[in-house]
C-alpha positions in Angstrom: 2.4 -16.4 22.4 0.2 -19.4 22.7 -3.0 -19.7 20.6 -6.4 -20.3 22.3 -8.4 -22.4 19.8 -11.6 -21.9 21.8 -11.7 -18.3 20.6 -12.8 -17.4 17.1 -10.1 -16.3 14.8 -7.8 -17.5 12.1 -4.8 -19.8 12.4 -1.7 -19.2 10.4 -1.4 -21.1 7.1 1.6 -23.3 6.9 3.1 -24.9 3.7 6.4 -26.0 2.2 6.6 -25.3 -1.6 5.1 -21.9 -2.1 2.8 -19.4 -0.4 0.7 -16.4 -1.4 -1.2 -14.0 0.8 -3.5 -11.4 -0.7 -6.6 -9.4 0.2 -8.9 -11.6 -2.0 -9.2 -15.4 -2.4 -9.4 -15.2 -6.2 -6.1 -13.3 -6.3 -4.4 -15.7 -4.0 -5.6 -18.6 -6.2 -4.3 -16.9 -9.3 -0.9 -16.6 -7.6 -0.9 -20.3 -6.5 -1.9 -21.4 -10.0 1.2 -19.6 -11.4 3.5 -21.1 -8.8 2.2 -24.6 -9.5 2.7 -24.0 -13.3 6.4 -23.3 -12.7 6.3 -19.5 -12.3 8.4 -17.6 -9.8 7.1 -15.5 -6.9 7.4 -12.5 -9.2 5.2 -14.1 -11.8 2.7 -15.0 -9.2 2.7 -11.6 -7.6 1.9 -9.9 -10.9 -0.9 -12.4 -11.6 -2.4 -11.7 -8.2 -2.2 -7.9 -8.4 -3.7 -7.9 -11.9 -6.6 -10.0 -10.6 -7.1 -7.6 -7.7 -7.4 -4.8 -10.2 -10.5 -6.6 -11.5 -12.1 -8.0 -8.3 -11.2 -5.1 -6.0 -11.5 -2.1 -8.3 -12.1 0.4 -5.5 -8.8 -0.6 -3.9 -6.5 -0.7 -6.9 -6.3 -0.5 -10.6 -4.1 -0.4 -13.7 -4.4 3.4 -13.5 -2.5 3.4 -10.2 1.0 3.1 -8.9 3.1 0.2 -7.6 6.2 -0.6 -5.5 8.0 -3.9 -5.1 10.7 -5.5 -3.0 12.3 -8.8 -4.0 14.6 -10.8 -1.8 16.5 -13.8 -3.1 18.9 -16.0 -1.1 22.5 -14.7 -1.2 21.6 -11.6 -3.3 21.0 -8.0 -2.5 17.4 -7.0 -2.0 16.0 -5.4 -5.2 13.5 -2.6 -5.1 11.3 -0.9 -7.7 9.7 2.5 -7.6 6.7 2.3 -9.9 5.2 5.6 -9.0 4.1 8.1 -11.7 4.8 11.8 -12.1 3.0 15.0 -12.7 2.9 16.4 -16.2 6.0 18.1 -17.7 3.9 21.3 -18.0 2.5 21.1 -14.5 2.7 24.6 -12.8 2.5 25.4 -9.1 2.1 29.1 -10.1 -0.9 28.4 -12.2 -2.7 26.6 -9.3 -1.7 29.4 -6.9 -3.0 32.1 -9.2 -6.2 30.2 -9.6 -6.7 30.3 -5.9 -6.3 26.5 -5.3 -5.2 25.9 -1.7 -4.9 22.1 -1.9 -4.8 19.5 -4.7 -7.5 17.4 -3.1 -9.4 15.4 -5.6 -9.1 17.9 -8.4 -8.0 16.9 -11.9 -4.4 17.9 -10.9 -4.3 14.9 -8.5 -4.0 12.6 -11.6 -0.4 11.5 -12.1 0.9 9.2 -14.8 0.1 5.6 -13.6 3.2 3.6 -12.9 1.8 0.1 -12.3 2.0 -1.4 -15.8 5.6 -0.4 -16.3 6.5 -1.8 -12.8 4.7 -5.1 -13.5 6.7 -5.6 -16.7 10.0 -4.7 -15.1 9.4 -7.1 -12.2 8.7 -9.9 -14.7 11.7 -9.1 -16.8 14.0 -9.0 -13.9 12.7 -11.8 -11.7 10.1 -13.8 -13.7 9.9 -16.7 -16.1 6.6 -15.7 -17.7 5.5 -12.6 -19.6 2.5 -10.4 -19.3 0.6 -12.5 -21.8 0.7 -15.5 -19.4 0.3 -13.8 -16.0 -2.7 -11.6 -17.0 -4.8 -14.6 -18.1 -6.7 -14.9 -14.8 -7.4 -11.2 -14.6 -8.6 -11.2 -18.2 -10.8 -14.2 -17.5 -12.5 -12.6 -14.5 -13.0 -9.3 -16.3 -14.5 -11.0 -19.4 -16.4 -13.9 -18.0 -17.4 -12.5 -14.6 -16.7 -13.0 -10.9 -18.9 -12.9 -7.7 -18.5 -9.8 -5.6 -16.9 -10.5 -2.2 -18.6 -9.3 1.0 -16.2 -6.6 2.0 -15.9 -5.4 -1.6 -19.7 -5.0 -1.8 -19.7 -3.1 1.6 -17.0 -0.7 0.4 -18.5 -0.2 -3.1 -21.9 1.0 -1.9 -20.3 3.8 0.0 -18.9 5.4 -3.2 -21.9 5.4 -5.5 -22.2 9.2 -5.6 -18.5 9.5 -6.5 -18.9 7.1 -9.4 -22.2 8.6 -10.6 -20.5 12.0 -11.0 -18.3 10.8 -13.9 -19.6 9.4 -17.2 -16.9 6.7 -17.6 -17.0 5.6 -13.9 -20.8 5.3 -13.9 -20.7 3.4 -17.2 -18.2 0.8 -16.1 -18.5 0.6 -12.3 -22.2 1.1 -11.6 -24.9 -1.4 -12.7 -28.2 0.3 -13.4 -26.9 3.2 -11.4 -26.2 1.0 -8.3 -23.2 -0.7 -6.7 -23.2 -4.5 -7.0 -24.4 -6.6 -4.0 -22.5 -9.3 -2.3 -22.5 -12.4 -4.5 -23.6 -10.5 -7.7 -21.6 -11.8 -10.8 -20.3 -8.8 -12.7 -18.1 -8.2 -15.7 -15.8 -5.5 -17.0 -15.6 -6.0 -20.8 -13.8 -2.7 -21.5 -11.1 -3.5 -18.9 -10.8 -7.0 -20.2 -10.0 -5.6 -23.7 -7.4 -3.2 -22.2 -5.8 -6.0 -20.3 -5.7 -8.0 -23.6 -3.9 -5.1 -25.3 -1.4 -5.0 -22.5 -0.9 -8.7 -22.6 -0.2 -8.5 -26.4 1.8 -5.3 -26.6 3.3 -4.8 -23.2 3.7 -1.4 -21.7 3.5 0.3 -25.1 -0.1 -1.0 -25.4 -0.9 1.0 -22.3 1.2 4.1 -22.3 1.0 4.7 -26.0 -1.6 4.0 -28.7 -5.3 4.3 -28.1 -5.2 3.7 -24.4 -2.5 6.3 -23.6 -4.2 8.8 -25.9 -7.6 8.3 -24.2 -6.1 8.7 -20.7 -4.3 12.0 -21.8 -7.5 13.3 -23.5 -9.6 12.4 -20.4 -7.3 14.5 -18.2 -6.9 17.4 -20.7 -10.7 17.7 -21.1 -10.9 18.5 -17.4 -8.1 21.0 -17.4 -5.2 18.9 -16.3 -1.6 19.3 -17.4 -0.9 15.7 -18.5 -0.2 15.1 -22.2 0.2 12.0 -24.4 4.0 12.5 -24.2 3.9 12.4 -20.4 2.3 8.9 -20.6 4.7 7.7 -23.4 7.8 9.0 -21.4 7.0 7.2 -18.2 9.6 4.9 -16.7 9.9 3.6 -13.2 13.2 3.1 -11.3 15.1 0.2 -9.8 16.2 1.5 -6.4 18.4 0.5 -3.5 16.3 -0.1 -0.4 16.8 1.7 2.9 16.7 0.0 6.3 17.2 0.1 10.1 17.9 -2.6 12.6 15.4 -3.2 15.4 16.4 -5.7 18.1 18.5 -7.8 15.6 15.9 -7.6 12.7 16.5 -5.3 9.7 13.3 -3.6 8.4 13.7 -3.0 4.7 11.8 -0.2 3.0 11.6 1.6 -0.4 13.4 5.0 -0.2 11.6 8.3 -0.8 9.3 9.4 -2.5 7.8 6.5 -0.5 7.0 7.1 3.2 8.8 3.9 4.4 11.4 6.1 6.1 8.7 7.1 8.6 8.6 3.5 9.9 12.4 3.5 10.2 12.4 6.7 12.2 9.7 5.3 14.5 11.7 2.1 15.2 14.8 4.2 15.8 12.8 6.0 18.5 11.1 2.9 20.0 14.2 0.8 20.4 15.2 3.1 23.3 12.2 1.9 25.4 11.6 -1.4 27.2 8.6 -2.4 25.1 8.4 -6.0 26.5 7.6 -4.6 29.9 4.4 -3.0 28.6 1.1 -4.7 28.1 0.7 -5.3 24.3 -2.9 -3.8 24.5 -2.3 -1.5 27.4 -2.4 2.3 27.6 1.3 2.6 28.1 2.2 0.8 24.8 -0.5 2.6 22.8 0.5 6.0 24.2 4.2 5.4 23.5 3.7 4.2 19.9 1.3 7.1 19.2 3.9 9.6 20.4 6.7 8.0 18.4 4.4 8.0 15.4 3.5 11.6 15.7 7.2 12.5 15.8 7.9 10.2 12.8 5.1 11.6 10.8 6.2 15.2 11.6 9.6 14.2 10.1 7.8 12.8 7.1 5.7 15.8 6.5 8.7 18.2 6.8 11.2 16.3 4.7 9.8 13.6 2.4 9.4 14.2 -1.3 10.5 13.1 -4.7 14.1 11.9 -4.2 15.4 14.5 -6.7 13.9 17.3 -4.6 14.7 16.3 -1.0 16.9 18.7 0.9 17.9 16.5 3.9 19.7 13.3 3.2 17.9 10.0 4.0 21.0 8.9 6.0 20.6 11.8 8.3 16.9 11.3 8.9 17.6 7.5 9.6 20.4 8.2 12.1 20.3 6.2 15.3 21.7 9.0 17.4 19.0 11.3 16.2 16.5 8.6 17.0 17.7 8.7 20.6 17.3 12.5 20.7 13.7 12.2 19.3 13.0 9.5 21.9 13.9 12.0 24.7 11.0 14.2 23.6 8.4 11.6 24.6 6.6 12.0 28.0 5.1 8.7 29.0 2.4 10.5 31.1 1.0 13.0 28.6 0.4 13.6 24.9 3.0 15.9 23.3 2.3 19.1 21.4 3.2 17.9 17.9 1.7 18.3 14.4 -1.1 16.1 13.4 -0.7 13.7 10.5 -2.9 14.1 7.4 -6.2 12.4 7.6 -6.1 8.8 6.3 -8.9 7.2 4.4 -7.4 5.8 1.2 -7.3 2.3 -0.4 -4.6 0.1 -1.6 -3.9 -3.6 -2.0 -0.9 -5.4 -0.6 0.2 -8.9 -1.4 3.2 -11.2 -0.8 4.4 -14.4 -2.4 7.3 -16.7 -1.6 8.2 -19.6 -4.0 10.0 -22.9 -3.6 13.4 -21.2 -4.1 12.6 -18.8 -1.3 12.4 -15.8 -3.4 10.2 -13.4 -1.5 8.2 -10.7 -3.2 6.6 -7.8 -1.2 4.2 -6.0 -3.6 1.8 -3.1 -3.3 -0.5 -1.4 -5.8 -2.9 1.5 -5.3 -5.3 4.1 -6.8 -4.9 6.1 -3.5 -8.5 7.0 -2.7 -11.4 4.6 -3.3 -11.8 4.3 -7.1 -9.0 6.9 -7.4 -10.2 10.2 -8.6 -13.5 8.6 -9.6 -12.6 9.5 -13.2 -12.6 6.7 -15.7 -11.8 6.6 -19.4 -15.0 5.8 -21.3 -13.6 3.4 -23.9 -10.8 1.6 -22.1 -12.3 1.5 -18.6 -9.2 2.8 -16.8 -9.8 4.4 -13.4 -7.3 7.2 -12.9 -5.3 7.7 -9.7 -5.5 10.8 -7.4 -2.0 10.2 -6.0 -1.2 13.9 -6.7 -3.3 14.7 -3.7 -0.2 14.0 -1.7 1.6 17.1 -3.1 1.5 20.2 -1.0 0.8 23.7 -2.3 3.1 25.3 0.3 5.3 27.6 -1.7 8.8 26.5 -0.4 8.5 22.8 0.4 10.4 19.8 -1.2 7.0 18.2 -1.9 5.4 21.2 -3.6 3.4 20.5 -6.8 5.6 21.0 -9.9 6.6 19.7 -13.3 7.5 16.0 -14.0 7.6 15.3 -10.2 6.6 12.5 -8.0 4.5 13.3 -4.9 5.3 12.0 -1.4 3.8 8.5 -1.6 2.0 6.4 1.0 2.3 2.9 -0.3 5.2 0.9 1.1 6.0 -2.8 0.8 8.3 -4.2 3.5 10.7 -7.0 4.3 12.2 -8.1 7.6 15.8 -9.6 7.2 17.7 -11.6 9.8 21.4 -12.6 9.3 21.2 -11.5 5.7 18.2 -13.7 4.8 14.5 -12.8 4.4 12.8 -13.6 7.6 9.4 -12.1 6.7 7.7 -10.5 3.7 4.9 -8.2 4.8 2.9 -5.1 4.2 0.0 -3.1 5.5 -2.7 -1.3 3.5 -4.2 2.0 4.7 -2.6 5.0 3.1 -1.0 7.2 5.8 -1.4 4.5 8.4 1.0 2.1 6.7 4.3 3.1 8.5 2.4 2.8 11.8 1.1 -0.6 10.7 4.7 -1.8 9.8 5.9 -0.8 13.3 2.9 -2.5 15.0 3.5 -5.8 13.1 7.3 -5.7 13.9 6.7 -4.9 17.6 3.9 -7.5 18.0 6.2 -10.3 16.6 9.6 -9.2 18.0 8.7 -7.7 21.4 5.6 -9.8 22.2 6.3 -13.1 20.4 3.0 -13.1 18.5 2.7 -15.4 15.4 2.0 -13.9 12.0 -1.8 -14.1 12.4 -1.9 -12.8 16.0 0.3 -9.8 14.9 -2.3 -8.9 12.3 -5.4 -9.6 14.6 -4.1 -7.4 17.5 -6.2 -4.2 17.8 -4.8 -1.3 15.8 -4.7 2.4 16.6 -3.9 5.6 14.8 -5.2 9.1 14.6 -7.3 11.3 12.3 -7.0 15.0 12.9 -7.0 15.5 16.7 -8.8 12.2 17.5 -7.1 8.9 18.3 -9.1 6.1 16.6 -8.9 2.6 18.2 -10.3 -0.6 16.8 -13.0 -2.7 18.4 -11.4 -5.0 20.9 -9.3 -2.3 22.5 -9.8 -2.7 26.3 -11.7 0.1 28.1 -8.9 0.5 30.5 -6.6 1.3 27.6 -9.1 3.9 26.3 -9.3 5.5 29.7 -5.5 5.5 30.1 -5.1 7.3 26.8 -7.7 9.8 27.7 -5.9 10.5 31.0 -2.8 11.2 29.0 -4.6 13.9 26.9 -5.7 11.8 23.9 -9.2 12.3 22.5 -10.2 8.7 21.8 -13.0 7.3 19.7 -13.8 3.9 18.2 -13.1 3.5 14.5 -16.1 3.3 12.2 -14.0 0.8 10.1 -10.7 -1.0 10.7 -7.3 0.6 10.2 -6.1 -0.8 6.9 -5.3 -4.5 6.4 -2.2 -6.7 6.3 -0.7 -9.8 4.7 2.5 -11.6 6.0 4.6 -14.6 5.1 7.4 -15.7 7.4 10.1 -18.0 6.2 11.1 -20.7 8.8 14.5 -21.6 7.4 15.3 -24.2 10.1 12.1 -26.3 9.5 11.8 -25.5 5.7 8.2 -24.1 6.0 6.4 -20.9 5.1 3.9 -19.4 7.6 1.3 -16.9 6.5 -1.2 -14.6 8.0 -3.9 -12.7 6.2 -6.3 -9.9 6.9 -9.6 -11.0 8.7 -11.1 -7.5 8.6 -11.2 -7.7 4.8 -11.5 -10.8 2.5 -7.9 -11.7 3.0 -6.7 -15.1 2.0 -3.4 -17.0 2.4 -2.8 -20.3 0.6 0.2 -22.6 0.2 1.1 -25.9 -1.3 
């Protein structure tokens, strides 16, 4: 598609030697500094995500989880599952007998944070630097201060009550009882000290010792199952990615417990339709993708869980023939009677880095909800995830809450491969929305020829409960067409997630990046 420079909007960023795209300018700069100092894309990615844990604390933190995909020329794609587990003593029966119907934001939503282990493993496997080097920028911002970005300030003020309800959270993340304003310079001295401990001692400085003990004690004091041993025992896993082909491009995802399989199921359905013939912002395209998504998410909610507990093989769920059968369920003229997806509304950061050797890193880190559980350790300043909210309390389900178990997980990095090489490293933030976002980016670029920035800028759509929520910029005729097909359509009160993308143009030797305009996204190259 051609670009109209008379209309407001971003152009893609183009560079040769290295590129980083993140949700915050300071994180992107931290990544570029590492690349220019001789670090790899893996070193730069960890430097960027550590910075985001400081400058976007509502979106991510060291008390959360992480997944990564790494593509190197002429090597298999490497994946890492850095998600944590419930406690070894976790008991579904205890919660059932207590009358709990959903995990929600209870203390049982706290799982062991997997991020720090994942960062260390990514560096050991693909980096040149250690944690001591790549954490310097994050430590500097936490210790010396940083100005609060506009979107961060807007998000923060919406969660004051949540933070005020916890002694540690109010101590470290409110300032005189209030959220910081845009441009305020703030500091996190306790978090700075914790990051220094991690830089000096590695994962042992986080999962063991004073920090690990305080995290365990904070959970135990509120009636949770986690113990010091659960933290000390944590290890993530290197995993073989899963994929499907869509019109000659392979979409690469992390396998379950991640929800990336949902995007593969959707593409297996959508490839059976003539997408190019549909207006990219028209009602037919929106309706078709919504119907494919509702089928894909029904598959997810029925089958996806910790890999050790799944009952249906991934290969069966990712089968092309089955995708054709699912496609036959879609009526282009009306909304089907299918289960609704869980309500979205969670926060994550996604970033991607490509270096001069064309190693591409697709990296995602999350606390799940804004500021996680809203529970923070009082001495070390660690916000705790509420990822366990993704467990179900249905009695006979592969994703039922249980001991030493990973919940179904929403954060998913992605890669697009062509002829065995990385064509694009990308990801979408936004909890349950993420598979939908992956599919929309792929379709926008492959079916409609959009560039990386246009693919991000195009109006997005998803549903919450029974209502389809469309972004501002969706044509009225599209809204009317969806309503005529039985969808209950409303405008979003905030955008669906956010995205970062880096495309590798192998023929011309350049990198082309798009970043999220609905947040404080920033892409830089050199």
